[in-house]
C-alpha positions as CSV (number, residue, x, y, z in Angstrom):
1,X,-20.4,14.7,-6.4
2,X,-18.6,16.8,-3.7
3,X,-17.2,19.2,-6.3
4,X,-16.8,21.9,-3.7
5,X,-14.0,19.9,-2.1
6,X,-10.6,19.4,-3.5
7,X,-9.1,16.2,-4.8
8,X,-7.3,15.5,-1.5
9,X,-9.3,15.8,1.7
10,X,-8.6,16.2,5.4
11,X,-10.3,14.5,8.3
12,X,-12.3,17.6,8.9
13,X,-13.5,17.6,5.3
14,X,-14.5,14.0,5.6
15,X,-16.4,14.7,8.8
16,X,-18.4,17.4,7.0
17,X,-19.0,15.4,3.9
18,X,-20.3,12.3,5.7
19,X,-21.9,14.2,8.7
20,X,-19.9,12.0,11.1
21,X,-18.0,12.7,14.2
22,X,-14.2,12.6,14.5
23,X,-14.1,9.1,16.1
24,X,-16.3,7.6,13.5
25,X,-14.2,9.0,10.7
26,X,-10.9,7.7,12.2
27,X,-12.6,4.3,12.7
28,X,-13.4,4.2,8.9
29,X,-9.8,5.1,8.1
30,X,-8.3,2.6,10.6
31,X,-10.5,-0.2,9.4
32,X,-9.6,0.5,5.8
33,X,-13.2,1.2,4.7
34,X,-11.9,4.5,3.3
35,X,-8.2,4.5,2.1
36,X,-6.0,7.3,3.1
37,X,-2.3,8.4,3.0
38,X,-0.8,9.2,6.3
39,X,1.9,11.9,6.2
40,X,3.3,12.1,9.6
41,X,0.3,12.4,11.9
42,X,-2.0,13.8,9.2
43,X,-4.3,11.7,7.0
44,X,-4.9,12.8,3.4
45,X,-7.9,11.2,1.8
46,X,-8.5,11.0,-2.0
47,X,-12.0,12.3,-2.8
48,X,-12.5,9.3,-5.1
49,X,-12.1,7.0,-2.1
50,X,-15.0,8.7,-0.4
51,X,-17.2,8.5,-3.4
52,X,-16.4,4.8,-3.9
53,X,-17.2,4.1,-0.2
54,X,-20.6,5.8,-0.6
55,X,-21.4,3.9,-3.8
56,X,-20.4,0.6,-2.2
57,X,-22.6,1.3,0.9
58,X,-25.6,2.0,-1.3
59,X,-25.4,-1.4,-3.0
């Protein structure tokens, strides 16, 4: 799933993957639904976290 993306994603990648707007993606990150690493002002999101989020939401 999502093999065309690298192991570490940006906010723009996440927006494209989930077909969501920037505000919705930042809300998911802020609320901890998708875990990320913040380096300065930039979020880095492990691809596995996105896959886990999708699987959890499908249950």
